[in-house]
N, CA, C, O and the ligand as a Tripos MOL2 file, in Angstrom:
@<TRIPOS>MOLECULE
protein
  273   271    69     0     0
PROTEIN
NO_CHARGES

@<TRIPOS>ATOM
      1 N           0.9410   -1.2220    0.0040 N.3       1 MET1
      2 CA         -0.0150    0.0450    0.1030 C.3       1 MET1
      3 C           0.7260    1.1900   -0.1000 C.2       1 MET1
      4 O           1.5120    1.3710    0.8300 O.2       1 MET1
      5 N           0.7800    2.0920   -1.0230 N.am      2 PRO2
      6 CA          1.6230    3.2020   -1.1010 C.3       2 PRO2
      7 C           1.2990    4.4180   -0.0830 C.2       2 PRO2
      8 O           0.8390    5.5050   -0.4320 O.2       2 PRO2
      9 N           1.5850    4.0810    1.0790 N.am      3 LEU3
     10 CA          1.3320    5.0660    2.0930 C.3       3 LEU3
     11 C           2.5980    5.8800    2.3210 C.2       3 LEU3
     12 O           3.6460    5.4110    2.7650 O.2       3 LEU3
     13 N           2.3990    7.1210    1.9810 N.am      4 HIS4
     14 CA          3.5640    8.0640    2.1120 C.3       4 HIS4
     15 C           3.4400    9.1830    3.1540 C.2       4 HIS4
     16 O           2.3710    9.7770    3.2870 O.2       4 HIS4
     17 N           4.5220    9.4800    3.8970 N.am      5 THR5
     18 CA          4.3240   10.4460    4.9030 C.3       5 THR5
     19 C           5.0410   11.6680    4.5870 C.2       5 THR5
     20 O           6.2400   11.6290    4.3120 O.2       5 THR5
     21 N           4.3530   12.7940    4.6090 N.am      6 TYR6
     22 CA          4.9990   14.1600    4.1580 C.3       6 TYR6
     23 C           5.1140   14.7500    5.3880 C.2       6 TYR6
     24 O           4.3940   14.4470    6.3390 O.2       6 TYR6
     25 N           6.0440   15.6360    5.4260 N.am      7 ARG7
     26 CA          6.3760   16.3660    6.6620 C.3       7 ARG7
     27 C           6.7980   17.7630    6.1690 C.2       7 ARG7
     28 O           7.7100   17.9960    5.3760 O.2       7 ARG7
     29 N           5.9490   18.6950    6.7960 N.am      8 CYS8
     30 CA          6.1680   20.1730    6.4550 C.3       8 CYS8
     31 C           7.4480   20.8340    7.1560 C.2       8 CYS8
     32 O           7.5020   20.9790    8.3780 O.2       8 CYS8
     33 N           8.3390   21.1720    6.4010 N.am      9 LYS9
     34 CA          9.5660   21.8650    6.9020 C.3       9 LYS9
     35 C           9.1830   23.0890    7.7760 C.2       9 LYS9
     36 O           9.9260   23.4020    8.7070 O.2       9 LYS9
     37 N           8.3040   23.6370    7.5720 N.am     10 ASP10
     38 CA          7.8700   25.0110    8.2020 C.3      10 ASP10
     39 C           7.4940   24.5630    9.5300 C.2      10 ASP10
     40 O           8.2590   24.8140   10.4620 O.2      10 ASP10
     41 N           6.3800   23.9110    9.7410 N.am     11 CYS11
     42 CA          5.8260   23.7140   11.2240 C.3      11 CYS11
     43 C           6.0060   22.3770   11.6800 C.2      11 CYS11
     44 O           5.6530   22.0840   12.8220 O.2      11 CYS11
     45 N           6.5980   21.3950   10.7980 N.am     12 GLY12
     46 CA          6.7700   20.1410   11.2660 C.3      12 GLY12
     47 C           5.4380   19.2530   11.2800 C.2      12 GLY12
     48 O           5.3410   18.1680   11.8530 O.2      12 GLY12
     49 N           4.5830   19.7960   10.6650 N.am     13 HIS13
     50 CA          3.2310   18.9270   10.5940 C.3      13 HIS13
     51 C           3.3810   17.6560    9.7310 C.2      13 HIS13
     52 O           3.8410   17.7680    8.5950 O.2      13 HIS13
     53 N           3.0780   16.6600   10.1340 N.am     14 GLU14
     54 CA          3.1950   15.4540    9.2770 C.3      14 GLU14
     55 C           1.7290   14.9760    8.8420 C.2      14 GLU14
     56 O           0.7560   14.9870    9.5950 O.2      14 GLU14
     57 N           1.7270   14.6060    7.6700 N.am     15 VAL15
     58 CA          0.5050   14.1700    6.9090 C.3      15 VAL15
     59 C           0.8320   12.8010    6.2640 C.2      15 VAL15
     60 O           1.8600   12.6820    5.5970 O.2      15 VAL15
     61 N          -0.0290   11.7530    6.4490 N.am     16 GLU16
     62 CA         -0.0380   10.5080    5.8290 C.3      16 GLU16
     63 C          -0.9440   10.4970    4.7550 C.2      16 GLU16
     64 O          -2.1110   10.7690    5.0340 O.2      16 GLU16
     65 N          -0.6580   10.2410    3.5790 N.am     17 VAL17
     66 CA         -1.4130   10.1850    2.3150 C.3      17 VAL17
     67 C          -1.3200    9.0520    1.6040 C.2      17 VAL17
     68 O          -0.1910    8.5890    1.4410 O.2      17 VAL17
     69 N          -2.4960    8.3460    1.0160 N.am     18 LEU18
     70 CA         -2.2590    7.3340    0.1590 C.3      18 LEU18
     71 C          -1.9760    7.7140   -1.2450 C.2      18 LEU18
     72 O          -2.8590    8.2710   -1.8970 O.2      18 LEU18
     73 N          -0.8810    7.4710   -1.7370 N.am     19 VAL19
     74 CA         -0.3370    8.0000   -2.8220 C.3      19 VAL19
     75 C          -0.7320    6.9890   -4.1690 C.2      19 VAL19
     76 O           0.0560    6.0560   -4.3220 O.2      19 VAL19
     77 N          -1.6870    7.0610   -5.0020 N.am     20 ILE20
     78 CA         -1.8410    6.1900   -6.1300 C.3      20 ILE20
     79 C          -1.2900    6.9410   -7.4720 C.2      20 ILE20
     80 O          -1.8930    7.8990   -7.9580 O.2      20 ILE20
     81 N          -0.2470    6.4830   -7.9460 N.am     21 GLY21
     82 CA          0.2840    7.1320   -9.0090 C.3      21 GLY21
     83 C           0.7850    8.4670   -8.5880 C.2      21 GLY21
     84 O           1.6070    8.5450   -7.6750 O.2      21 GLY21
     85 N           0.3280    9.5440   -9.2140 N.am     22 LYS22
     86 CA          0.7910   10.9660   -8.8700 C.3      22 LYS22
     87 C          -0.5980   11.6650   -8.1020 C.2      22 LYS22
     88 O          -0.6680   12.8790   -7.9080 O.2      22 LYS22
     89 N          -1.5490   10.8220   -7.7500 N.am     23 ARG23
     90 CA         -2.7550   11.5060   -7.2170 C.3      23 ARG23
     91 C          -2.5880   11.3990   -5.5220 C.2      23 ARG23
     92 O          -1.9950   10.4350   -5.0380 O.2      23 ARG23
     93 N          -3.0150   12.1980   -4.8840 N.am     24 GLY24
     94 CA         -3.0550   12.2050   -3.4360 C.3      24 GLY24
     95 C          -1.6350   12.6330   -2.9200 C.2      24 GLY24
     96 O          -1.2950   12.3560   -1.7690 O.2      24 GLY24
     97 N          -0.8040   13.3180   -3.7890 N.am     25 VAL25
     98 CA          0.3240   14.0540   -3.2650 C.3      25 VAL25
     99 C          -0.0920   15.4440   -2.6780 C.2      25 VAL25
    100 O          -0.5550   16.2860   -3.4470 O.2      25 VAL25
    101 N           0.0630   15.7330   -1.2690 N.am     26 PRO26
    102 CA         -0.2010   16.8620   -1.0510 C.3      26 PRO26
    103 C           0.4860   18.0430   -1.4640 C.2      26 PRO26
    104 O           1.7160   18.0070   -1.4740 O.2      26 PRO26
    105 N          -0.1570   19.1640   -1.8330 N.am     27 GLU27
    106 CA          0.6020   20.2830   -2.4880 C.3      27 GLU27
    107 C           1.0900   21.1800   -1.5240 C.2      27 GLU27
    108 O           2.0960   21.8410   -1.7830 O.2      27 GLU27
    109 N           0.5400   21.2860   -0.4990 N.am     28 LYS28
    110 CA          0.9050   22.1670    0.6180 C.3      28 LYS28
    111 C           0.5100   21.6290    2.0950 C.2      28 LYS28
    112 O          -0.1410   20.6120    2.3290 O.2      28 LYS28
    113 N           1.0120   22.4760    2.9780 N.am     29 CYS29
    114 CA          0.6130   21.9120    4.3890 C.3      29 CYS29
    115 C          -0.7520   22.3800    4.7260 C.2      29 CYS29
    116 O          -1.1030   23.5270    4.4490 O.2      29 CYS29
    117 N          -1.5410   21.5230    5.3200 N.am     30 GLU30
    118 CA         -2.7360   21.8440    5.6880 C.3      30 GLU30
    119 C          -3.0000   22.5850    6.8580 C.2      30 GLU30
    120 O          -4.1380   22.9580    7.1410 O.2      30 GLU30
    121 N          -1.8770   22.8490    7.6450 N.am     31 LYS31
    122 CA         -1.6730   23.5590    8.8080 C.3      31 LYS31
    123 C          -1.4810   25.1770    8.5280 C.2      31 LYS31
    124 O          -2.1810   26.1390    8.8450 O.2      31 LYS31
    125 N          -0.2750   25.0750    7.8240 N.am     32 CYS32
    126 CA          0.2320   26.6390    7.7140 C.3      32 CYS32
    127 C           0.4830   26.8810    6.2100 C.2      32 CYS32
    128 O           1.2610   27.7480    5.8130 O.2      32 CYS32
    129 N          -0.2480   26.0360    5.3650 N.am     33 SER33
    130 CA         -0.3760   26.0460    3.9300 C.3      33 SER33
    131 C           1.0160   26.5470    3.1840 C.2      33 SER33
    132 O           1.0620   27.3230    2.2300 O.2      33 SER33
    133 N           2.1870   25.8930    3.8750 N.am     34 SER34
    134 CA          3.4570   26.1110    3.2750 C.3      34 SER34
    135 C           3.5220   24.8880    2.3310 C.2      34 SER34
    136 O           2.9680   23.8010    2.4910 O.2      34 SER34
    137 N           4.3100   25.2910    1.3200 N.am     35 LYS35
    138 CA          4.4560   24.1920    0.2010 C.3      35 LYS35
    139 C           5.9200   23.4250    0.4290 C.2      35 LYS35
    140 O           6.4180   22.6830   -0.4180 O.2      35 LYS35
    141 N           6.4740   23.7090    1.6210 N.am     36 GLN36
    142 CA          7.6060   22.9570    1.7380 C.3      36 GLN36
    143 C           7.3790   21.7550    2.5610 C.2      36 GLN36
    144 O           7.4950   21.6160    3.7790 O.2      36 GLN36
    145 N           7.0400   20.9340    1.6670 N.am     37 LEU37
    146 CA          6.6020   19.6970    2.0230 C.3      37 LEU37
    147 C           8.0210   18.5160    1.5400 C.2      37 LEU37
    148 O           8.6200   18.6660    0.4750 O.2      37 LEU37
    149 N           8.2870   17.6460    2.3130 N.am     38 GLU38
    150 CA          9.2630   16.7170    2.1390 C.3      38 GLU38
    151 C           8.6410   15.2840    2.3840 C.2      38 GLU38
    152 O           7.7700   15.0720    3.2280 O.2      38 GLU38
    153 N           9.1360   14.4090    1.6260 N.am     39 ARG39
    154 CA          8.5300   12.9870    1.8980 C.3      39 ARG39
    155 C           9.4700   12.3670    2.8680 C.2      39 ARG39
    156 O          10.6810   12.5660    2.7700 O.2      39 ARG39
    157 N           8.9470   11.6100    3.8150 N.am     40 LYS40
    158 CA          9.6100   10.9050    4.7300 C.3      40 LYS40
    159 C           9.7710    9.4360    4.1970 C.2      40 LYS40
    160 O           8.8330    8.7810    3.7430 O.2      40 LYS40
    161 N          10.9360    9.0370    4.2930 N.am     41 LEU41
    162 CA         11.0120    7.5190    3.9930 C.3      41 LEU41
    163 C          10.7570    6.8140    5.0510 C.2      41 LEU41
    164 O          11.3040    7.0440    6.1290 O.2      41 LEU41
    165 N           9.8720    5.8460    4.8610 N.am     42 GLY42
    166 CA          9.2580    4.8650    5.9710 C.3      42 GLY42
    167 C          10.4550    3.9570    6.1360 C.2      42 GLY42
    168 O          10.9780    3.5940    5.0820 O.2      42 GLY42
    169 N          10.9840    3.5230    7.2690 N.am     43 GLY43
    170 CA         11.8150    2.5290    7.5830 C.3      43 GLY43
    171 C          11.3040    1.1700    7.7540 C.2      43 GLY43
    172 O          12.0280    0.2820    8.2060 O.2      43 GLY43
    173 N          10.2050    0.9880    7.4460 N.am     44 PHE44
    174 CA          9.5110   -0.4340    7.4290 C.3      44 PHE44
    175 C           9.2300   -0.8560    6.0980 C.2      44 PHE44
    176 O           9.0810   -0.0400    5.1890 O.2      44 PHE44
    177 N           9.1420   -2.2150    5.9200 N.am     45 SER45
    178 CA          8.8130   -2.7510    4.5670 C.3      45 SER45
    179 C           7.4380   -3.1620    4.6760 C.2      45 SER45
    180 O           7.0120   -3.6510    5.7220 O.2      45 SER45
    181 N           6.7930   -3.0100    3.7640 N.am     46 VAL46
    182 CA          5.3800   -3.1510    3.5990 C.3      46 VAL46
    183 C           5.1480   -4.7950    3.0840 C.2      46 VAL46
    184 O           4.2870   -5.5950    3.4500 O.2      46 VAL46
    185 N           6.0160   -4.9240    2.3150 N.am     47 SER47
    186 CA          5.7200   -6.3790    1.6920 C.3      47 SER47
    187 C           6.6340   -7.3860    2.1770 C.2      47 SER47
    188 O           7.7520   -7.4790    1.6700 O.2      47 SER47
    189 N           6.2260   -8.2250    3.2060 N.am     48 GLY48
    190 CA          7.0630   -9.2350    3.8570 C.3      48 GLY48
    191 C           6.2490  -10.2760    4.2200 C.2      48 GLY48
    192 O           5.9800  -10.4520    5.4080 O.2      48 GLY48
    193 N           5.7520  -11.1010    3.2220 N.am     49 SER49
    194 CA          4.9590  -12.3480    3.4700 C.3      49 SER49
    195 C           5.8850  -13.4440    2.9120 C.2      49 SER49
    196 O           5.3960  -14.3020    2.1780 O.2      49 SER49
    197 N           6.9670  -13.4610    3.1650 N.am     50 ALA50
    198 CA          7.6430  -14.5620    2.5920 C.3      50 ALA50
    199 C           8.0330  -15.7810    3.5170 C.2      50 ALA50
    200 O           8.5660  -16.8180    3.1240 O.2      50 ALA50
    201 N           7.6460  -15.4510    4.9180 N.am     51 SER51
    202 CA          7.7880  -16.5440    6.0020 C.3      51 SER51
    203 C           6.5510  -17.3740    6.0010 C.2      51 SER51
    204 O           5.6560  -17.3310    5.1580 O.2      51 SER51
    205 N           6.6160  -18.1150    7.0290 N.am     52 GLY52
    206 CA          5.3590  -19.1210    7.1760 C.3      52 GLY52
    207 C           4.0740  -18.6950    6.8280 C.2      52 GLY52
    208 O           3.4130  -17.8560    7.4400 O.2      52 GLY52
    209 N           3.7380  -19.3170    5.8020 N.am     53 LYS53
    210 CA          2.2430  -18.6850    5.1790 C.3      53 LYS53
    211 C           1.1900  -19.1220    6.0540 C.2      53 LYS53
    212 O           0.4270  -18.2960    6.5540 O.2      53 LYS53
    213 N           1.0710  -20.5390    6.3140 N.am     54 SER54
    214 CA         -0.2080  -20.9350    7.1890 C.3      54 SER54
    215 C           0.4760  -22.1560    8.0620 C.2      54 SER54
    216 O           1.0960  -23.1030    7.5780 O.2      54 SER54
    217 N           0.2630  -21.9560    9.2180 N.am     55 ARG55
    218 CA          0.5880  -23.1990   10.2360 C.3      55 ARG55
    219 C          -0.4660  -23.6510   10.8230 C.2      55 ARG55
    220 O          -0.3390  -24.0980   11.9620 O.2      55 ARG55
    221 N          -1.7110  -23.6420   10.2090 N.am     56 ALA56
    222 CA         -2.8000  -24.0260   10.8440 C.3      56 ALA56
    223 C          -3.0450  -25.6250   10.7950 C.2      56 ALA56
    224 O          -3.5450  -26.3240   11.6760 O.2      56 ALA56
    225 N          -2.5450  -26.0210    9.5020 N.am     57 ARG57
    226 CA         -2.7710  -27.5770    9.3750 C.3      57 ARG57
    227 C          -1.2990  -28.1230    9.5460 C.2      57 ARG57
    228 O          -0.6450  -28.3780    8.5340 O.2      57 ARG57
    229 N          -0.8270  -28.2860   10.6570 N.am     58 SER58
    230 CA          0.4300  -28.7670   11.0150 C.3      58 SER58
    231 C           0.3880  -30.2650   11.0650 C.2      58 SER58
    232 O           1.1880  -30.9430   10.4210 O.2      58 SER58
    233 N          -0.4860  -30.7490   11.7810 N.am     59 SER59
    234 CA         -0.8290  -32.0690   12.0030 C.3      59 SER59
    235 C          -2.0730  -32.5960   11.2000 C.2      59 SER59
    236 O          -3.1640  -32.0340   11.1140 O.2      59 SER59
    237 N          -1.6730  -33.8530   10.5970 N.am     60 GLY60
    238 CA         -2.7970  -34.3580    9.9270 C.3      60 GLY60
    239 C          -3.8360  -35.0700   10.6450 C.2      60 GLY60
    240 O          -4.7510  -35.6610   10.0710 O.2      60 GLY60
    241 N          -3.7060  -35.0160   11.7860 N.am     61 ALA61
    242 CA         -4.7950  -35.8310   12.8950 C.3      61 ALA61
    243 C          -6.1210  -35.3360   12.5560 C.2      61 ALA61
    244 O          -6.2820  -34.1340   12.7640 O.2      61 ALA61
    245 N          -7.0160  -35.9230   12.1250 N.am     62 SER62
    246 CA         -8.3310  -35.4340   12.0810 C.3      62 SER62
    247 C          -9.0620  -35.4540   13.4330 C.2      62 SER62
    248 O          -9.0430  -36.4650   14.1350 O.2      62 SER62
    249 N          -9.6880  -34.3610   13.7840 N.am     63 VAL63
    250 CA        -10.3270  -34.2620   15.1020 C.3      63 VAL63
    251 C         -11.7380  -34.7470   14.9990 C.2      63 VAL63
    252 O         -12.6490  -34.0330   14.5810 O.2      63 VAL63
    253 N         -11.8750  -35.8730   15.3590 N.am     64 SER64
    254 CA        -13.4660  -36.3830   15.1430 C.3      64 SER64
    255 C         -14.0180  -36.6890   16.4700 C.2      64 SER64
    256 O         -13.4310  -37.3330   17.3390 O.2      64 SER64
    257 N         -15.1910  -36.1790   16.5600 N.am     65 PRO65
    258 CA        -15.8410  -36.2650   18.2160 C.3      65 PRO65
    259 C         -16.0850  -37.8420   18.4300 C.2      65 PRO65
    260 O         -16.6330  -38.5210   17.5620 O.2      65 PRO65
    261 N         -15.7190  -38.2750   19.4260 N.am     66 ALA66
    262 CA        -15.8750  -39.5580   19.9050 C.3      66 ALA66
    263 C         -17.4310  -40.0970   19.9380 C.2      66 ALA66
    264 O         -18.1890  -39.4070   20.6210 O.2      66 ALA66
    265 N         -17.9260  -41.0980   19.3660 N.am     67 PRO67
    266 CA        -19.2600  -41.2500   19.3670 C.3      67 PRO67
    267 C         -19.5390  -41.9410   20.7930 C.2      67 PRO67
    268 O         -18.8030  -42.8720   21.1230 O.2      67 PRO67
    269 N         -20.4550  -41.5720   21.5560 N.am     68 THR68
    270 CA        -20.6620  -42.2390   22.9120 C.3      68 THR68
    271 C         -21.9240  -42.8720   22.8740 C.2      68 THR68
    272 O         -22.3350  -43.4890   23.8560 O.2      68 THR68
    273 ZN          3.0680   23.4720    7.8550 Zn       69 ZN69
@<TRIPOS>BOND
     1     1     2 1
     2     2     3 1
     3     3     4 2
     4     3     5 am
     5     5     6 1
     6     6     7 1
     7     7     8 2
     8     7     9 am
     9     9    10 1
    10    10    11 1
    11    11    12 2
    12    11    13 am
    13    13    14 1
    14    14    15 1
    15    15    16 2
    16    15    17 am
    17    17    18 1
    18    18    19 1
    19    19    20 2
    20    19    21 am
    21    21    22 1
    22    22    23 1
    23    23    24 2
    24    23    25 am
    25    25    26 1
    26    26    27 1
    27    27    28 2
    28    27    29 am
    29    29    30 1
    30    30    31 1
    31    31    32 2
    32    31    33 am
    33    33    34 1
    34    34    35 1
    35    35    36 2
    36    35    37 am
    37    37    38 1
    38    38    39 1
    39    39    40 2
    40    39    41 am
    41    41    42 1
    42    42    43 1
    43    43    44 2
    44    43    45 am
    45    45    46 1
    46    46    47 1
    47    47    48 2
    48    47    49 am
    49    49    50 1
    50    50    51 1
    51    51    52 2
    52    51    53 am
    53    53    54 1
    54    54    55 1
    55    55    56 2
    56    55    57 am
    57    57    58 1
    58    58    59 1
    59    59    60 2
    60    59    61 am
    61    61    62 1
    62    62    63 1
    63    63    64 2
    64    63    65 am
    65    65    66 1
    66    66    67 1
    67    67    68 2
    68    67    69 am
    69    69    70 1
    70    70    71 1
    71    71    72 2
    72    71    73 am
    73    73    74 1
    74    74    75 1
    75    75    76 2
    76    75    77 am
    77    77    78 1
    78    78    79 1
    79    79    80 2
    80    79    81 am
    81    81    82 1
    82    82    83 1
    83    83    84 2
    84    83    85 am
    85    85    86 1
    86    86    87 1
    87    87    88 2
    88    87    89 am
    89    89    90 1
    90    90    91 1
    91    91    92 2
    92    91    93 am
    93    93    94 1
    94    94    95 1
    95    95    96 2
    96    95    97 am
    97    97    98 1
    98    98    99 1
    99    99   100 2
   100    99   101 am
   101   101   102 1
   102   102   103 1
   103   103   104 2
   104   103   105 am
   105   105   106 1
   106   106   107 1
   107   107   108 2
   108   107   109 am
   109   109   110 1
   110   110   111 1
   111   111   112 2
   112   111   113 am
   113   113   114 1
   114   114   115 1
   115   115   116 2
   116   115   117 am
   117   117   118 1
   118   118   119 1
   119   119   120 2
   120   119   121 am
   121   121   122 1
   122   122   123 1
   123   123   124 2
   124   123   125 am
   125   125   126 1
   126   126   127 1
   127   127   128 2
   128   127   129 am
   129   129   130 1
   130   130   131 1
   131   131   132 2
   132   131   133 am
   133   133   134 1
   134   134   135 1
   135   135   136 2
   136   135   137 am
   137   137   138 1
   138   138   139 1
   139   139   140 2
   140   139   141 am
   141   141   142 1
   142   142   143 1
   143   143   144 2
   144   143   145 am
   145   145   146 1
   146   146   147 1
   147   147   148 2
   148   147   149 am
   149   149   150 1
   150   150   151 1
   151   151   152 2
   152   151   153 am
   153   153   154 1
   154   154   155 1
   155   155   156 2
   156   155   157 am
   157   157   158 1
   158   158   159 1
   159   159   160 2
   160   159   161 am
   161   161   162 1
   162   162   163 1
   163   163   164 2
   164   163   165 am
   165   165   166 1
   166   166   167 1
   167   167   168 2
   168   167   169 am
   169   169   170 1
   170   170   171 1
   171   171   172 2
   172   171   173 am
   173   173   174 1
   174   174   175 1
   175   175   176 2
   176   175   177 am
   177   177   178 1
   178   178   179 1
   179   179   180 2
   180   179   181 am
   181   181   182 1
   182   182   183 1
   183   183   184 2
   184   183   185 am
   185   185   186 1
   186   186   187 1
   187   187   188 2
   188   187   189 am
   189   189   190 1
   190   190   191 1
   191   191   192 2
   192   191   193 am
   193   193   194 1
   194   194   195 1
   195   195   196 2
   196   195   197 am
   197   197   198 1
   198   198   199 1
   199   199   200 2
   200   199   201 am
   201   201   202 1
   202   202   203 1
   203   203   204 2
   204   203   205 am
   205   205   206 1
   206   206   207 1
   207   207   208 2
   208   207   209 am
   209   209   210 1
   210   210   211 1
   211   211   212 2
   212   211   213 am
   213   213   214 1
   214   214   215 1
   215   215   216 2
   216   215   217 am
   217   217   218 1
   218   218   219 1
   219   219   220 2
   220   219   221 am
   221   221   222 1
   222   222   223 1
   223   223   224 2
   224   223   225 am
   225   225   226 1
   226   226   227 1
   227   227   228 2
   228   227   229 am
   229   229   230 1
   230   230   231 1
   231   231   232 2
   232   231   233 am
   233   233   234 1
   234   234   235 1
   235   235   236 2
   236   235   237 am
   237   237   238 1
   238   238   239 1
   239   239   240 2
   240   239   241 am
   241   241   242 1
   242   242   243 1
   243   243   244 2
   244   243   245 am
   245   245   246 1
   246   246   247 1
   247   247   248 2
   248   247   249 am
   249   249   250 1
   250   250   251 1
   251   251   252 2
   252   251   253 am
   253   253   254 1
   254   254   255 1
   255   255   256 2
   256   255   257 am
   257   257   258 1
   258   258   259 1
   259   259   260 2
   260   259   261 am
   261   261   262 1
   262   262   263 1
   263   263   264 2
   264   263   265 am
   265   265   266 1
   266   266   267 1
   267   267   268 2
   268   267   269 am
   269   269   270 1
   270   270   271 1
   271   271   272 2
@<TRIPOS>SUBSTRUCTURE
     1 MET1         2 RESIDUE 1 A MET
     2 PRO2         6 RESIDUE 1 A PRO
     3 LEU3        10 RESIDUE 1 A LEU
     4 HIS4        14 RESIDUE 1 A HIS
     5 THR5        18 RESIDUE 1 A THR
     6 TYR6        22 RESIDUE 1 A TYR
     7 ARG7        26 RESIDUE 1 A ARG
     8 CYS8        30 RESIDUE 1 A CYS
     9 LYS9        34 RESIDUE 1 A LYS
    10 ASP10       38 RESIDUE 1 A ASP
    11 CYS11       42 RESIDUE 1 A CYS
    12 GLY12       46 RESIDUE 1 A GLY
    13 HIS13       50 RESIDUE 1 A HIS
    14 GLU14       54 RESIDUE 1 A GLU
    15 VAL15       58 RESIDUE 1 A VAL
    16 GLU16       62 RESIDUE 1 A GLU
    17 VAL17       66 RESIDUE 1 A VAL
    18 LEU18       70 RESIDUE 1 A LEU
    19 VAL19       74 RESIDUE 1 A VAL
    20 ILE20       78 RESIDUE 1 A ILE
    21 GLY21       82 RESIDUE 1 A GLY
    22 LYS22       86 RESIDUE 1 A LYS
    23 ARG23       90 RESIDUE 1 A ARG
    24 GLY24       94 RESIDUE 1 A GLY
    25 VAL25       98 RESIDUE 1 A VAL
    26 PRO26      102 RESIDUE 1 A PRO
    27 GLU27      106 RESIDUE 1 A GLU
    28 LYS28      110 RESIDUE 1 A LYS
    29 CYS29      114 RESIDUE 1 A CYS
    30 GLU30      118 RESIDUE 1 A GLU
    31 LYS31      122 RESIDUE 1 A LYS
    32 CYS32      126 RESIDUE 1 A CYS
    33 SER33      130 RESIDUE 1 A SER
    34 SER34      134 RESIDUE 1 A SER
    35 LYS35      138 RESIDUE 1 A LYS
    36 GLN36      142 RESIDUE 1 A GLN
    37 LEU37      146 RESIDUE 1 A LEU
    38 GLU38      150 RESIDUE 1 A GLU
    39 ARG39      154 RESIDUE 1 A ARG
    40 LYS40      158 RESIDUE 1 A LYS
    41 LEU41      162 RESIDUE 1 A LEU
    42 GLY42      166 RESIDUE 1 A GLY
    43 GLY43      170 RESIDUE 1 A GLY
    44 PHE44      174 RESIDUE 1 A PHE
    45 SER45      178 RESIDUE 1 A SER
    46 VAL46      182 RESIDUE 1 A VAL
    47 SER47      186 RESIDUE 1 A SER
    48 GLY48      190 RESIDUE 1 A GLY
    49 SER49      194 RESIDUE 1 A SER
    50 ALA50      198 RESIDUE 1 A ALA
    51 SER51      202 RESIDUE 1 A SER
    52 GLY52      206 RESIDUE 1 A GLY
    53 LYS53      210 RESIDUE 1 A LYS
    54 SER54      214 RESIDUE 1 A SER
    55 ARG55      218 RESIDUE 1 A ARG
    56 ALA56      222 RESIDUE 1 A ALA
    57 ARG57      226 RESIDUE 1 A ARG
    58 SER58      230 RESIDUE 1 A SER
    59 SER59      234 RESIDUE 1 A SER
    60 GLY60      238 RESIDUE 1 A GLY
    61 ALA61      242 RESIDUE 1 A ALA
    62 SER62      246 RESIDUE 1 A SER
    63 VAL63      250 RESIDUE 1 A VAL
    64 SER64      254 RESIDUE 1 A SER
    65 PRO65      258 RESIDUE 1 A PRO
    66 ALA66      262 RESIDUE 1 A ALA
    67 PRO67      266 RESIDUE 1 A PRO
    68 THR68      270 RESIDUE 1 A THR
    69 ZN69       273 GROUP 0 **** ****
């Protein structure tokens, strides 16, 4: 998900926007109307699903209710 964080250089106000293509990019700060916005680079990776996919079916033992 292209979620970018922009930070106003003037007042330090941060805004998170969902950027799709070139839409959604804020032109100015919504607080002080400054145009000095810089994009912050997130230090986290969004796509990280390479590890264990599903560990639900670990054992093949079928759980059947004991008929009494
Ligand atoms: Zn600002």
